[in-house]
N, C-alpha and C positions, 0 to 999 in steps of 0.2 A: 482570421486569426482571432481566437477569443482572448478576454482579458485575464484569463487564469493562466498560471504557469503550466497547464497540463498540455502534453502534445496529444492532440486529437489525431484522428486518422489520416488527417492531410498531412502531417509531418513526417517527411521522408528519413530523416537523419537518424543516427543511432539513438536508442533509447536506453536509458541506464537502468531506471526502474519501472516495473509495471506493478501497479498496486491494484489488488483485487479486492472488490466490495461485494460479497452476496447481499441480496437485498429482498425483503419480503415486506412490503407496505412499510417502509421506513421513512415517509415523509416529514415525521416529527424530528427525526434526528440526523439525517443523512447530510443537511446542510452544515451543520457544525462539524462533522466528521470531515467533509470536502473542505471546509475552510482551514481546518487544522493541517490536512495533507497540502494544501496550497502554500500555507505558511512554511512547512517542512520542504517543499519543492523550490522554494525561491532560489536556492543555491544551485539549481539543476536545470535552468531555462530550456525548455523543448526537450528535456530527457526523461520526464516522467509521464508516462501514461496512465491514466485511471481507467480501470475497467469495472463498470458496474453491472453484475450479473443479476438481472431481474427475475424473481421467482414467483411467478403468480401474482404479481403486484396488480392491485385493483385502485391504487391512489396515484398521487402525483409524484412517486419517486422518480420515475423515468424523465419527466419533465425537469425536475431539479436536476438530475444528472447531466442531462444535455445542456442545462443552462452553464454548467461548468466544463464545457467541452469534453466530457467523460465519453469513452467508448461504451456503448450500452448493447449488451447482448441479453437474449432471453433464454431460460433453462427453466422448463417446468417440472423436472425431477423433484423427487422429495428427499434426496440424500446431499446432504451438505457437501461431503467431499466430491461428488460428482459434479455439483454446482461450481465448486471452486476450481475443478479440473477443467471445466468448460471456459473459465476466465482464462486459466493457465494456457489452453490450447489457442487463444486468441492473442495472448501476450507476445509483445515483441522486444520487452527488457531483457537485459542481462542478469538482472536481480528481480525476483517475484517476491512480493510483499502481501499479505493479506490482513485485511482489518475488517472488523464487524462495524456495520453502518451505525451502530449506537456508541462507537468509541472514537477517540480523538488521538492523534499524534502530537508529541511535542516538537517544537519548532525546530529543534536540531536532530530530530531522529534519523532522517534520512542521511544527513553528512556523519552522523556517527556510525551508523550501518556502513556506509562507504568506506570511511576510515579503518574499521575493525576488519572488513573484509579485506581490505588491501595489505593488511598485516597478516592474512592467512589465518584470521581467527574465525571461529564459529559463533555465531549470535543467535540469541532466542529470547523471547518476551516472558519474563516472569509473571506470576499471578499478580503481583502489584503494579503492573505496569512499567517496571523498570526494565532496560535492557540489561541482560546479563551476557558476558563473553566467557568462552571456553578457548583457551589457548591451544592451538592446532597442536596436536600430538601429545597433550596431557589432559586426558579427559577429566582427572580428577580436580582440576583447578579451575574455580568459577570466580569471577570477580565483576563487580559493578563497572561499566564502562566509565562512570564518573569518578573512577580512582585509578588512571592509567598506570600509576607506579606500581600497582600490584601486577602487572604483567612483566 
C-alpha cells in the first residue's frame, strides 16, 4: 500500500473518483498536480484512483506517477480526446474527472463535486478555475458552488 490516498490497481473496493491526467513530458508540473489531488482525495480514502495516460513521454513523468501509486497507461496517439478516452476505458470510478498535468485542484474540489452530484446538479469547471453548478432541470441557472443559497 502506498502512502498516498490513491487507490492503485491492487485496491479491489468501490472507486468513487477516477481522475484522468493526459501527460506528455510533464515532469516539471505533474508533482504539484498529484499533490493537489492527494489533498483533495483525503476525504475519500481508497476511493480515488489516479490514471496518468502517458503520451510519447521521454522524461521521468512515468516514474513520478508511479511513485504516487497512479495507474499508468500508454497511448501514443496524437488526438487528446482519444488519449483521454483511453484513460476512461481503464477507469473503475463512478465519477470521471479530467485535469491537465500542469493544473492543480483545490483541497475541497472532490468533496464539493460529490456534494453537488448528490443533489442532482450538473457541474463544470469555468475558465477561471472555479466550479460552477447548473441545477438539474433549469439549464439557464448557473451559480458558484461557494454560494449554495443561490440554489
